[in-house]
Each structure stands twice: as C-alpha cells, then as structure tokens.
C-alpha positions in Angstrom: 11.9 -78.0 -69.7 13.2 -80.7 -67.3 11.9 -83.4 -69.7 13.7 -81.8 -72.7 16.9 -81.5 -70.7 16.7 -85.2 -69.7 16.1 -86.2 -73.3 19.1 -84.1 -74.4 21.3 -85.7 -71.7 20.6 -89.1 -73.2 21.9 -87.8 -76.6 18.6 -86.7 -78.2 19.9 -84.0 -80.7 16.4 -82.8 -81.4 15.8 -82.1 -77.7 19.2 -80.3 -77.5 18.1 -78.2 -80.5 14.9 -77.3 -78.6 17.1 -76.2 -75.7 19.3 -74.1 -77.9 16.2 -72.4 -79.5 14.8 -71.7 -76.0 18.0 -70.2 -74.6 20.2 -68.9 -77.3 18.8 -65.4 -77.6 19.2 -64.7 -73.9 22.7 -66.2 -74.0 23.7 -64.2 -77.0 22.5 -61.0 -75.3 24.6 -61.8 -72.3 27.7 -62.6 -74.4 27.3 -59.4 -76.4 27.0 -57.3 -73.3 30.1 -58.9 -71.7 32.3 -58.9 -74.8 30.9 -55.7 -76.5 31.4 -57.3 -79.9 28.8 -59.3 -81.8 31.3 -61.5 -83.6 33.1 -62.5 -80.4 29.7 -63.0 -78.7 28.7 -65.4 -81.5 32.0 -67.3 -81.2 31.6 -67.5 -77.4 28.0 -68.8 -77.7 29.1 -71.4 -80.2 31.9 -72.6 -78.0 29.5 -72.6 -75.1 27.0 -74.7 -77.0 29.6 -77.2 -78.1 30.8 -77.6 -74.5 27.2 -77.9 -73.3 26.5 -80.7 -75.8 29.7 -82.5 -74.9 29.2 -82.1 -71.1 25.4 -82.4 -70.8 25.5 -86.0 -69.7 27.5 -84.8 -66.6 24.9 -82.3 -65.6 23.6 -83.5 -62.2 20.5 -81.3 -61.8 18.5 -80.8 -65.0 16.5 -78.1 -63.2 19.7 -76.0 -63.1 20.3 -76.2 -66.8 20.1 -72.5 -67.5 22.4 -71.6 -64.6 24.8 -74.2 -65.8 24.6 -72.9 -69.4 25.2 -69.3 -68.2 28.3 -70.5 -66.4 29.6 -72.2 -69.5 28.9 -69.0 -71.5 30.7 -66.7 -69.1 33.7 -68.9 -69.2 33.5 -69.0 -73.0 33.4 -65.2 -72.9 36.5 -65.1 -70.8 38.3 -67.4 -73.3 37.3 -65.2 -76.2 38.4 -62.0 -74.4 41.8 -63.6 -73.7 42.1 -64.6 -77.3 41.3 -61.1 -78.5 43.1 -58.7 -76.2 42.8 -55.8 -78.6 39.5 -53.8 -78.3 37.7 -53.4 -81.5 34.9 -50.9 -81.9 31.8 -52.3 -83.5 29.6 -50.7 -86.1 26.0 -51.7 -86.3 24.5 -51.7 -89.7 21.0 -50.2 -89.6 18.2 -51.1 -92.1 17.9 -48.9 -95.1 14.6 -47.5 -93.9 16.3 -46.1 -90.8 15.9 -46.7 -87.1 12.6 -47.8 -85.6 12.4 -44.8 -83.3 13.9 -41.4 -82.7 17.6 -41.5 -82.2 18.5 -37.9 -81.2 22.1 -36.8 -80.7 21.9 -36.9 -76.9 21.1 -40.6 -76.8 24.0 -41.3 -79.2 26.3 -39.3 -77.0 25.0 -41.2 -73.9 25.5 -44.6 -75.5 29.0 -43.6 -76.7 30.0 -42.4 -73.2 28.6 -45.6 -71.7 30.4 -47.7 -74.3 33.7 -45.9 -73.6 33.2 -46.4 -69.8 32.3 -50.1 -70.3 35.6 -50.7 -72.2 37.5 -49.7 -69.1 36.1 -52.7 -67.1 37.9 -56.0 -67.1 35.9 -58.9 -68.7 35.4 -60.3 -65.2 33.8 -57.0 -64.0 31.7 -56.8 -67.1 30.5 -60.4 -66.5 29.3 -59.7 -63.0 27.8 -56.3 -64.0 25.9 -57.8 -66.9 24.6 -60.8 -64.9 23.5 -58.4 -62.1 22.2 -55.5 -64.0 20.9 -57.0 -67.3 20.0 -60.6 -66.3 18.9 -59.6 -62.8 20.7 -62.3 -60.9 21.4 -61.9 -57.2 25.0 -61.9 -56.1 24.7 -65.3 -54.5 23.7 -66.8 -57.9 26.3 -64.8 -59.8 29.0 -66.2 -57.5 27.7 -69.7 -58.0 27.4 -69.2 -61.8 31.0 -67.9 -62.1 32.4 -70.3 -59.5 33.8 -67.5 -57.3 33.2 -66.5 -53.7 30.3 -64.2 -53.1 32.6 -61.5 -51.7 34.6 -61.6 -54.9 31.3 -61.1 -56.9 30.3 -58.2 -54.6 33.8 -56.6 -55.0 33.8 -56.9 -58.8 30.3 -55.4 -59.0 31.3 -52.6 -56.6 34.4 -51.7 -58.6 32.6 -52.0 -61.9 29.9 -49.6 -60.8 32.5 -47.2 -59.3 34.6 -47.3 -62.5 31.6 -46.8 -64.7 30.4 -43.8 -62.7 33.8 -42.1 -62.6 34.4 -42.7 -66.3 31.0 -41.3 -67.3 31.4 -38.3 -65.0 34.9 -37.7 -66.4 33.5 -37.9 -70.0 30.7 -35.4 -69.1 33.1 -32.8 -67.6 33.6 -29.7 -69.7 36.9 -29.4 -71.5 38.6 -26.1 -70.8 41.1 -25.0 -73.4 44.7 -24.5 -72.3 45.5 -21.1 -71.0 41.9 -20.3 -69.9 40.6 -20.4 -66.4 37.2 -21.8 -65.5 
C-alpha cells in the first residue's frame, strides 16, 4: 500500500482512486456509526476524501495513511454534526424480498433502545466509542487520531459507556402507571 500512497502523493489520480477503493467502505462505516445518519456520513466521507486529495502531498509517513485518513474523517464528522445540530431519525429501506435473516421484535427493540441511547452522546463521545468498540483501536491510537490527550480519550470513552448503560437501563425499566404502586 505504501507504493500506492507514494504514487498518489505525487498526484497520480489512479493511485488515489485505488486508495479510495481500499478504504472507503471502512471509512463510511465509521462515519455512519459516529453520525448515525447515512446521508451525513456520505457528506463527511466526501469532505474527508477531498481534504485527503488536497493534503496528501503533506503526509509525512505513507505507512500511516489509514490513521491519517481516519483523523480527517473524524474531523469531517465533527464538521457535519455542527452543521446539522438537529437529530434526524433514519429509515432504512429494505429490499422487496425482505431481510436476509430473522428479525424478531426483541432485536428491533434492542436496536431501538441502543439508537436512542447513542443519540444522547456527544459527537466527540461517539467518535471515541466507535473507534474503540467498532474499529478496535487502543486509546493511545484514538488520542493520536483525534489529536487529543490520551486522558481525554479515556474520559470520553468512560462517559460514553456510562451514559449508554444508564440510558439503556432506563429504557428497560418497567413503566408504572400513575396512581399505582410497584
């Protein structure tokens, strides 16, 4: 991959296209998890790739291309989140022949509870949580990717997990009608 990055740094559009093909699915998945909106994730990814093409000649270590690209992506996600402060629920259109596997009511309820809990996180907390839980990066690399101190990354992850747990627990608590005792 180093060779392709070097060629792209020198302005080879075909090499940059190869890099985009190699990384865009992973980057889109990260953006979608951070922003919780497919359209915003596409916009963030597009902005990230434009910035990457423009700034690629400045990349000092071609071996760190993916880490550098993730950092650009997270900052693009922050920018998209700031532009679009209102939370919009997303609806996923399923194929006409239905879902590939069983989708019972319990899994829908679980996904809904998790989505509601995830909405309560700040975009900064979501970024750290996604990079840690979904991408599998250690806190040191997350801090480096986001350009924040390691303690800040640890704190954001801690509060994100704590908020997710409390929100899911609160959603799962039984609702007692007024005037009745438990």
